[in-house]
TORGU-120511 format. One record per residue (C-alpha): x, y, z. Coordinates in steps of 0.001 Angstrom, whole numbers, padded with zeros to 6 digits. Each point is the difference from the previous one (the first is absolute). Example, Ala and Ser with C-alpha at 12.3 -4.5 7.8 and 13.67 -1.06 7.14 Angstrom:
% TORGU-120511
- 012300/-004500/007800
- 001370/003440/-000660
***
This chain:
% TORGU-120511
- 000100/000007/-000179
- 001132/003182/-000515
- 001002/002075/002779
- -000602/003123/-001332
- -003575/-000856/-000718
- -002091/003481/000175
- -003310/-001930/001189
- -001587/001067/003565
- -003049/-000179/002153
- -001431/001866/002741
- -003395/-000435/001586
- -001730/-001341/003222
- -001657/-003550/000477
- -001332/-001907/002837
- 003482/-000108/001817
- -000126/003540/000815
- -003556/001159/-000130
- -003207/-001161/001538
- -003178/-000870/-001769
- -001546/003508/001553
- 003797/001724/-001587
- -000703/-001963/-003843
- -003254/000738/-000432
- 000461/003654/000464
- 002512/-000568/-003522
- -002048/-002599/-001691
- 000062/000922/-003486
- -001692/-002172/-003063
- 001102/-000248/-003434
- -001566/002645/-001466
- 002048/002364/002368
- 002802/-001759/-000131
- -000141/000829/-004137
- -000673/003403/001074
- 003258/000433/002333
- 002011/-001531/-002214
- -001101/002263/-003010
- 000607/003055/001718
- 003158/-001106/001399
- 001925/-002153/-002595
- -000173/-000221/-003548
- 002710/-001148/-002497
- 003392/000285/001168
- -001316/-000509/003836
- -000823/-003699/000025
- -002308/-000772/003201
- -002926/-002262/001370
- -002251/000427/002780
- -001070/-003235/001566
- -003021/000627/002686
- -001621/-002864/001710
- -001297/-000938/003726
- 003572/-000680/001269
- 001958/002562/-001634
- 000475/003690/-002357
- 003137/-000303/-001308
- 001955/002201/-003293
- 002239/-001965/-002238
- 002041/002271/-001853
- 003264/000170/-002214
- 002517/002525/-000190
- 001004/002685/001842
- -000650/-000007/004057
- -001710/003587/-000037
- -003220/-001232/-002230
- -002045/-001232/002707
- -000286/003048/002730
- -003535/000277/-001328
- -000872/-003471/001575
- 001049/001392/003626
- -002044/003007/-000811
- -002941/-002086/-000687
- 000666/-002106/003240
- -000027/002926/002053
- -002482/001972/-001381
- -002245/-003052/000777
- 000978/000246/003544
- 002163/-003135/000493
- 002912/001311/002106
- 001520/-003368/-000536
- 003473/-001333/-000419
- 000489/-001172/-004338
- 001962/-002859/-000560
- 002359/000236/-003035
- 002372/-002493/-002092
- 002440/001209/-002522
- 001402/-002154/-002710
- 000408/-003653/000024
- -001880/000244/003550
- -002964/001576/-001828
- -000603/-002726/-002260
- 000346/-002839/002380
- -002242/001923/001945
- -002788/000089/-002751
- 000774/-003709/-000963
- -000670/-000697/004034
- -003280/001818/-000193
- -001203/-001910/-003667
- 000585/-003510/002100
- -001932/000987/002884
- 003185/-000002/002540
- -000989/003240/000959
- -003463/000143/000643
- -001837/000202/003062
- -001282/-004057/-000840
- 002842/-001542/-000892
- -000105/-001463/-003599
- -003164/001627/-000641
- -000996/000070/-003935
- -001646/003229/-000577
- 002895/002015/000090
- 001822/-001791/-003245
- -003126/001016/-002280
- 000106/003609/001369
- 003552/000494/-000600
- -000848/-000840/-003649
- -003028/001902/-000375
- 002099/003155/001558
- 003010/-000757/-002868
- -002698/-000398/-002725
- -001512/003295/001111
- 003380/001803/000180
- 000844/-001507/-003392
- -003484/000900/-001651
- 000751/003571/001216
- 003870/-000232/-001400
- 001518/000791/003361
- 002237/-002742/000166
- 003345/-000983/-001932
- 001932/-002850/-001673
- 001814/-000591/003559
- -002984/000522/002034
- -001834/-002917/-002713
- 002926/-002436/000799
- -000551/000762/003854
- -003698/-000518/-000008
- -000048/-002829/-002310
- 002745/-001658/002491
- -002099/000826/002871
- -003199/-001544/-001474
- 002471/-003097/-001494
- 000943/-000194/004078
- -003814/000013/001389
- -000883/-002596/-002608
- 002640/-002307/000410
- -000166/000258/004017
- -003407/-000866/000016
- 000462/-003344/-002620
- 002876/-001011/001533
- 000645/000108/003868
- -002222/-000852/003455
- -001323/003355/-000617
- -001657/000073/-002509
- -001274/-003771/000372
- -001662/001523/003314
- -000961/003577/-001159
- -001184/002532/002412
- -002357/002428/-000605
- -001856/002888/002128
- -003474/-001570/-000662
- 001376/-003712/000901
- 001482/001796/002978
- -003351/001564/001545
- -001518/-003459/-000747
- 002416/-001400/002005
- -000589/002497/002843
- -003186/-000597/000126
- 000277/-004236/000152
- 002564/000627/002367
- -002702/002454/002153
- -002750/-002457/-000563
- 000936/-003335/-000743
- -001947/-000140/-003027
- -003264/001606/-001833
- -002380/-002734/000354
- -003251/001492/000267
- 001070/004017/-000111
- -001074/002566/-002067
- 002887/001619/-002424
- -000445/003311/-001716
- 002431/001281/-002425
- 000399/003215/-001328
- 001203/001218/-003379
- 000351/-001890/-003493
- 004150/000451/-000521
- 002457/-001807/-000229
- 000300/000181/003789
- -003507/-001208/000369
- 000610/-002955/-001994
- 002827/-000949/001892
- -001557/-000255/003200
- -002982/-001687/-002004
- 002293/-002893/-001346
- 001855/-000075/003426
- -003391/-000889/001307
- -001079/-002095/-002554
- 003356/-001875/000601
- -000792/-000448/003658
- -003789/-001396/-000823
- -001990/002836/001609
- -003146/000270/-002258
- -002591/002572/001818
- 001711/003318/-001469
- -001963/002928/-001358
- 002373/002331/-001923
- -000952/003336/-000200
- 001047/003077/-002520
- -001325/003293/-001744
- 000695/-001511/-003343
- -002864/-002899/-000032
- 001083/-001885/-003195
- 003670/-000687/001013
- -001192/-000615/003489
- -002450/-002955/-001560
- 003090/-001164/-002571
- 002060/-000438/002670
- -002554/-001487/002598
- -000968/-002888/-002700
- 003767/-000877/-000630
- 000945/-000589/003667
- -003768/-001097/001364
- -000746/003132/001809
- -003356/001661/-000104
- -000084/003943/-001351
- -001611/002779/001399
- 000233/003842/000027
- 002434/002530/002212
- -003561/002031/000947
- -000733/-003761/001412
- 002729/-000045/002539
- -002182/001655/002947
- -002494/-002547/000193
- 003172/-002731/-000747
- 001432/000604/003097
- -002758/-000848/002744
- 000624/-003604/-001366
- 003781/-000436/-001039
- 002601/-001565/002018
- 003114/001364/-001861
- 000409/003009/-002054
- 002917/000214/-002542
- 000820/003526/-001954
- 001620/000202/-003415
- -000832/002976/-001750
- 001514/002605/-002041
- -001442/002778/001631
- 002124/002970/001351
- -002088/000546/002496
- -001837/-002242/002690
- -002949/-002011/-001034
- -001095/-000848/003709
- -000347/002313/002518
- -000166/-000554/003593
- -003148/001528/000755
- -001399/-002370/-002701
- 002042/-003017/001968
- -001256/000871/003260
- -003655/000260/-001087
- 000484/-003846/-001892
- 001260/-000880/003382
- -003077/001264/002007
- -002445/-001659/-002481
- 002479/-003375/000925
- -000473/000491/003762
- 003542/000579/-000030
- 001024/-003448/-001135
- 003677/-000389/-001599
- 001272/000980/-002873
- 003249/-000239/-001640
- 001033/002474/-002734
- 003231/-000207/-002286
- 001221/002725/-001874
- 001904/-000074/-002531
- 000456/002850/-001766
- 002086/002995/000021
- -001480/002752/000081
- -001746/-002019/002559
- -003648/-000553/-000640
- -001478/-000167/003503
- 000248/002855/002284
- 002929/-000522/002634
- -002457/001206/002879
- -002081/-003235/-000594
- 002535/-001680/002220
- -001597/001876/003279
- -003289/-002128/-001146
- -001189/-002654/003185
- 000762/-003509/-001414
- 001237/000773/-003670
- 003109/-000864/-000846
- 001788/001765/-002540
- 003622/-001155/-001791
- 001930/002018/-002756
- 002758/-000558/-002375
- 002645/000686/003003
- -002161/-002613/002520
- 000241/-002432/-002706
- 004015/000229/-000246
- 000153/-000069/003666
- -002090/-002931/000169
- 000894/-002236/-003009
- 003679/000380/-000287
- 001501/-003772/-000638
- 002007/-002173/002397
- 003294/001403/-000312
- 001729/-003190/-001073
- -002658/-000341/-002963
- 000418/003804/-000796
- 003919/-000234/-000206
- 000066/-003172/-001977
- -002156/001700/-002651
- 001900/003276/-000281
- 003323/-001693/-000059
- -001316/-001953/-003079
- -001511/002629/-001628
- 003036/002478/000892
- 002109/-002302/-002117
- -002374/000368/-003102
- 000251/004024/000283
- 003656/-000319/-000166
- 000531/-002278/-002908
- -002661/002637/-001545
- 002275/002823/000621
- 002712/-001404/-001571
- -001815/-000573/-002949
- -001311/003581/000162
- 003606/001032/000370
- 001115/-001901/-003071
- -002693/001562/-001945
- 001230/003697/001378
- 004035/-000792/-000693
- -001135/-001079/-003353
- -002190/002928/-000800
- 002944/002436/000921
- 002429/-002000/-002628
- -003038/-000264/-002833
- 000679/003688/-001173
- 004157/-001081/-001216
- -000528/-002982/-001020
- -002943/001711/-002463
- 002727/002591/-000987
- 002635/-002929/-000375
- -002097/-001752/-002657
- -001054/003079/-001337
- 003890/000696/-000598
- 000654/-003735/-001182
- -002830/000233/-002519
- 001484/003270/-001622
- 003453/-001672/-000016
- -001066/-002751/-001552
- -001898/002533/-002870
- 003168/002186/-000517
- 002350/-003538/-000440
- -001893/-001752/-002418
- -000529/002731/-001909
- 003976/001144/-000456
- 000090/-003543/-001021
- -002751/-000222/-002544
- 001582/003227/-001382
- 003035/-002170/-001396
- -001828/-002651/-000997
- -002458/001687/-002437
- 000245/-003223/-002231
- -002715/-002265/002662
- -003593/-000629/-000769
- -002426/000528/002245
- -000340/-002575/001873
- 003908/-000164/000703
- -000196/003276/001704
- -002362/-001067/002349
- 002334/-002726/001029
- 002452/003108/000766
- -002626/002129/001843
- -000809/-003045/002125
- 003606/-001167/000878
- 000441/003289/001191
- -003055/000085/002141
- 001132/-003249/001477
- 003274/000649/000682
- -000900/003395/001895
- -002876/-002278/002305
- 002406/-002972/000925
- 002466/002821/001124
- -002718/001907/002006
- -001478/-003185/001198
- 002991/-000393/002903
- 000091/003230/000860
- -003922/000517/000243
- 000291/-003152/002368
- 002284/001313/001994
- -001954/003393/000341
- -002607/-001619/001409
- 001450/-002394/002600
- 002098/003185/001288
- -003386/001471/000440
***
């Protein structure tokens, strides 16, 4: 890997920011595109990665082209220490992120798709470079290999599966219990899949998008309903899993207080998987209501230390292998212009020397002249081949 690689990352994540702090900086894909359009363009390659766990800016070139990101963090009221990596360390960080090694839930599968979509969005916008293309292609390759080749991939984690694991740890099973799921996107589908795999069948999916909800519910054996049915459904439900893309709470403390009164204060468990949070945090104060968010999942669903270490070591070996591959590609990019110039000069030399020879051999037929031109071309290529090979090996 070139030691002078101009690739950088600055940002914050669940390592340094609570869910309350991260939700202040939640930016959707349209917002990421707008920010990159304002601050970057041709010659200033950059990519913004925004997920429930992190907000990070990756960029190439000068170190001083990212100050707007720090201003954004400050403007959002998040006076937090930012994490920075440069050069090879920045690339390794990206590879670990894509592989799920830097997630709240070790090995979670959603992050690879989030990195891919962020990269595709930046490419479409024109804010990547050839080196960044190689780096992000390498990161996606590392993530896919970790999924395909390691124990972490054979036993993947996800926020949705961690939420269901938490519920089963709390109750033992969901037999005879009524489950509500809010949302109709990828996160909600992950929740339905995890519940289905555990054999849970009494599930009602509520969404403000009825058609999407019906299709999703049908696929996973659930019942579909509208979001405005939530208050009525809460009077009988035992568990509520919330996973919408709303930028503000969709479940209020007042709504839950009324529901608990109608239930006779019978216990209700809620797991909020969204950032920004979809359930008002004040709901934690309601009697007999248990509310968990993403930070709670991280604390309560960490794998055993030995198991986590074994999974990490295997995945880290894949990442180091992909870093070596990337280094070879980047070094090849450095030498490529010199090789191209060398071969251009070789072609020019063959043409000049064959022209000089043919000027003294006027009696040759056209086919014989072609033989002379081909011979000059082959001689130059045979001389240049070992030189080119040596340059590549040195690189």
